[in-house]
N, C-alpha and C positions, 0 to 999 in steps of 0.2 A: 503494499500499499504506500510504502514511503515513496519508492521509486515513481509511483504514479504522480503522487503531489509533486515531485522534483521536475517530472517532464511538463506537467501543467504549469509550472512556474517558468518554464523555460519559453514555452509558445509565444507568450505577448512579446518576449525580446526577439524572437524570429520575426514575428507579425510587424513589428514596430521598424525593424532593420530592412525589411522588405519593402515596406510602404515607404520609407525615408529613400531608399534607393530608387524605387520607381519616381517618387517627387524630384529627386534629384536628376534622374536622367531626362525626365520631361522638360525641367528647368533648363539644362543645357541645351536641349533641342529648341526651345523656345527664346532663349536669350539672345541668339543672333537676330530674330525676328525683331525683337523688342528694340535694339540696337539701330536697326535700320528705320530711318523715318518713312512713314508711307505716303 
């Protein structure tokens, strides 16, 4: 049962790191568009 709780406590970290990675890659893709004036 302890292993189960250890695994559950790890999942939010993976979730946060994955979402941060996605936002960061999207930001890098959008950044050049923001620099160019329309």
